[in-house]
ROSESE-327803 format. One record per residue: residue number from 1; residue in three letters; chain; x, y, z of N, C-alpha, C in turn. Coordinates in Angstrom, 1 decimal, padded with zeros to 4 digits. Layout:
BEGIN
   vovo   pamar   kollo      nc1      nc2      nc3     cac1     cac2     cac3      cc1      cc2      cc3
    NUM     ALA       A        X        Y        Z        X        Y        Z        X        Y        Z
...
END
This chain:
BEGIN
   vovo   pamar   kollo      nc1      nc2      nc3     cac1     cac2     cac3      cc1      cc2      cc3
      1     MET       A    002.9   -004.2   -035.6    003.5   -005.1   -034.6    003.4   -004.4   -033.3
      2     THR       A    003.0   -005.1   -032.3    002.9   -004.6   -030.9    004.2   -004.5   -030.2
      3     VAL       A    004.2   -003.8   -029.1    005.4   -003.7   -028.3    005.9   -005.1   -027.8
      4     TYR       A    004.9   -005.9   -027.4    005.2   -007.2   -027.0    005.9   -008.0   -028.1
      5     ASP       A    005.4   -008.0   -029.3    006.0   -008.7   -030.4    007.4   -008.2   -030.7
      6     LYS       A    007.6   -006.8   -030.6    008.9   -006.2   -030.9    009.9   -006.7   -029.8
      7     THR       A    009.5   -006.7   -028.6    010.3   -007.1   -027.5    010.7   -008.6   -027.6
      8     VAL       A    009.7   -009.4   -027.9    010.0   -010.9   -028.0    011.0   -011.1   -029.1
      9     ASN       A    010.9   -010.4   -030.2    011.8   -010.6   -031.4    013.2   -010.1   -031.0
     10     LYS       A    013.3   -009.0   -030.2    014.6   -008.6   -029.8    015.2   -009.6   -028.8
     11     ILE       A    014.4   -010.1   -027.9    014.9   -011.1   -027.0    015.4   -012.4   -027.7
     12     ARG       A    014.7   -012.8   -028.7    015.1   -014.0   -029.4    016.4   -013.8   -030.1
     13     ALA       A    016.8   -012.6   -030.5    018.0   -012.3   -031.2    019.2   -012.2   -030.2
     14     LEU       A    019.0   -012.2   -028.9    020.1   -012.0   -028.0    020.9   -013.3   -027.8
     15     PRO       A    022.2   -013.2   -027.5    022.9   -014.4   -027.1    022.6   -014.8   -025.7
     16     GLU       A    023.0   -016.0   -025.3    022.6   -016.6   -024.0    023.1   -015.7   -022.8
     17     PRO       A    024.3   -015.2   -022.8    024.7   -014.4   -021.6    023.8   -013.1   -021.4
     18     LEU       A    023.3   -012.5   -022.5    022.5   -011.4   -022.4    021.0   -011.8   -022.0
     19     LEU       A    020.6   -013.0   -022.4    019.3   -013.5   -022.0    019.3   -013.6   -020.4
     20     ASN       A    020.4   -014.0   -019.8    020.4   -014.1   -018.4    020.2   -012.7   -017.7
     21     GLU       A    020.8   -011.7   -018.3    020.7   -010.3   -017.8    019.2   -009.8   -018.0
     22     VAL       A    018.7   -010.1   -019.2    017.3   -009.7   -019.4    016.4   -010.4   -018.4
     23     ASN       A    016.6   -011.7   -018.2    015.8   -012.5   -017.2    015.9   -011.8   -015.8
     24     ASP       A    017.1   -011.5   -015.4    017.3   -010.8   -014.1    016.6   -009.5   -014.0
     25     PHE       A    016.6   -008.8   -015.1    016.0   -007.5   -015.1    014.4   -007.6   -015.1
     26     VAL       A    013.9   -008.6   -015.8    012.5   -008.9   -015.7    012.1   -009.3   -014.2
     27     ASP       A    012.9   -010.1   -013.6    012.7   -010.4   -012.2    012.6   -009.2   -011.3
     28     PHE       A    013.6   -008.3   -011.6    013.7   -007.1   -010.8    012.4   -006.2   -011.0
     29     LEU       A    011.9   -006.1   -012.2    010.7   -005.3   -012.5    009.5   -006.0   -011.8
     30     LEU       A    009.4   -007.3   -011.8    008.3   -007.9   -011.2    008.4   -007.7   -009.6
     31     GLN       A    009.6   -007.8   -009.1    009.7   -007.6   -007.6    009.4   -006.2   -007.3
     32     LYS       A    009.8   -005.3   -008.1    009.5   -003.8   -007.9    008.0   -003.6   -007.9
     33     LYS       A    007.3   -004.2   -008.8    005.9   -004.1   -008.9    005.2   -004.6   -007.6
     34     ASP       A    005.7   -005.8   -007.2    005.1   -006.5   -006.0    005.4   -005.6   -004.8
     35     TYR       A    006.6   -005.0   -004.7    007.0   -004.2   -003.6    006.1   -003.0   -003.5
     36     LYS       A    005.8   -002.4   -004.6    004.9   -001.2   -004.6    003.5   -001.6   -004.1
     37     ASN       A    003.0   -002.8   -004.6    001.7   -003.2   -004.2    001.7   -003.5   -002.7
     38     ILE       A    002.8   -004.1   -002.2    002.9   -004.4   -000.8    003.0   -003.1    000.0
     39     GLN       A    003.7   -002.2   -000.4    003.9   -000.9    000.3    002.6   -000.1    000.3
     40     VAL       A    001.8   -000.2   -000.8    000.5    000.5   -000.8   -000.4   -000.1    000.2
     41     GLN       A   -000.4   -001.5    000.2   -001.2   -002.2    001.2   -000.8   -001.8    002.6
     42     LYS       A    000.5   -001.8    002.9    000.9   -001.4    004.3    000.5    000.0    004.6
     43     ASP       A    000.6    000.9    003.6    000.2    002.3    003.9   -001.3    002.4    004.2
     44     ILE       A   -002.1    001.7    003.5   -003.6    001.7    003.7   -003.9    001.1    005.1
     45     ILE       A   -003.2    000.0    005.5   -003.5   -000.6    006.8   -003.0    000.4    007.9
     46     GLU       A   -001.9    001.0    007.7   -001.4    002.0    008.7   -002.4    003.2    008.8
     47     SER       A   -002.9    003.6    007.7   -003.8    004.8    007.7   -005.1    004.4    008.5
     48     LEU       A   -005.6    003.1    008.2   -006.8    002.7    008.8   -006.6    002.5    010.3
     49     ASP       A   -005.4    002.0    010.7   -005.1    001.8    012.1   -005.1    003.2    012.8
     50     THR       A   -004.5    004.1    012.2   -004.4    005.5    012.7   -005.8    006.1    012.9
     51     ALA       A   -006.6    005.9    011.9   -007.9    006.5    011.9   -008.8    005.8    013.0
     52     LYS       A   -008.6    004.5    013.1   -009.4    003.8    014.2   -008.9    004.2    015.6
     53     SER       A   -007.6    004.3    015.8   -007.2    004.6    017.1   -007.6    006.1    017.5
     54     GLY       A   -007.6    007.0    016.5   -008.0    008.3    016.8   -009.5    008.4    017.0
     55     PHE       A   -010.2    007.6    016.3   -011.7    007.6    016.5   -012.1    007.0    017.8
     56     SER       A   -011.4    006.0    018.3   -011.7    005.4    019.6   -011.5    006.3    020.7
     57     ASP       A   -010.4    007.1    020.6   -010.2    008.2    021.6   -011.3    009.2    021.6
     58     TYR       A   -011.7    009.5    020.4   -012.8    010.5    020.2   -014.1    010.0    020.9
     59     LEU       A   -014.4    008.7    020.6   -015.6    008.1    021.2   -015.5    008.1    022.7
     60     GLN       A   -014.4    007.7    023.2   -014.2    007.7    024.7   -014.4    009.1    025.3
     61     ASN       A   -013.8    010.0    024.6   -013.9    011.4    025.1   -015.4    011.9    025.0
     62     LEU       A   -016.1    011.5    024.0   -017.4    011.9    023.8   -018.3    011.3    024.8
     63     GLU       A   -018.1    010.0    025.1   -018.9    009.4    026.1   -018.7    010.0    027.5
     64     GLU       A   -017.4    010.3    027.8   -017.1    011.0    029.1   -017.8    012.4    029.2
     65     TYR       A   -017.8    013.1    028.1   -018.4    014.4    028.0   -019.9    014.3    028.2
     66     GLU       A   -020.6    013.3    027.5   -022.0    013.1    027.7   -022.4    012.7    029.1
     67     THR       A   -021.5    011.9    029.7   -021.8    011.5    031.1   -021.7    012.7    032.0
     68     LYS       A   -020.7    013.5    031.8   -020.6    014.7    032.7   -021.8    015.7    032.4
     69     LEU       A   -022.3    015.8    031.2   -023.5    016.6    030.9   -024.7    016.1    031.6
     70     VAL       A   -024.9    014.7    031.6   -026.0    014.1    032.2   -026.0    014.3    033.7
     71     ASN       A   -024.8    014.2    034.3   -024.6    014.3    035.7   -024.6    015.7    036.2
     72     GLY       A   -024.7    016.7    035.3   -024.7    018.1    035.6   -023.3    018.6    036.0
     73     GLU       A   -022.3    017.8    035.8   -020.9    018.3    036.1   -020.5    019.4    035.2
     74     ILE       A   -021.0    019.5    034.0   -020.7    020.6    033.1   -022.0    021.0    032.5
     75     LYS       A   -022.0    022.3    032.0   -023.2    022.8    031.3   -022.9    022.9    029.8
     76     TRP       A   -024.0    022.8    029.1   -023.9    022.9    027.6   -023.5    024.3    027.3
END
């Protein structure tokens, strides 16, 4: 017998008031899972935004450096 089957059998044996509690707990578990997925997505987006902003500064600084090199304002 699988864990699923064991769990379903236990749930079937519960009286109605406890079924409401089990149902609430299952909702909690599902929301918790969704929250973790949402949080992971937010963390990834934040990391990408940070990386992009840092990279754009780097590119701007690199372009300024190259321009100064070309104009002879600085030496290699």
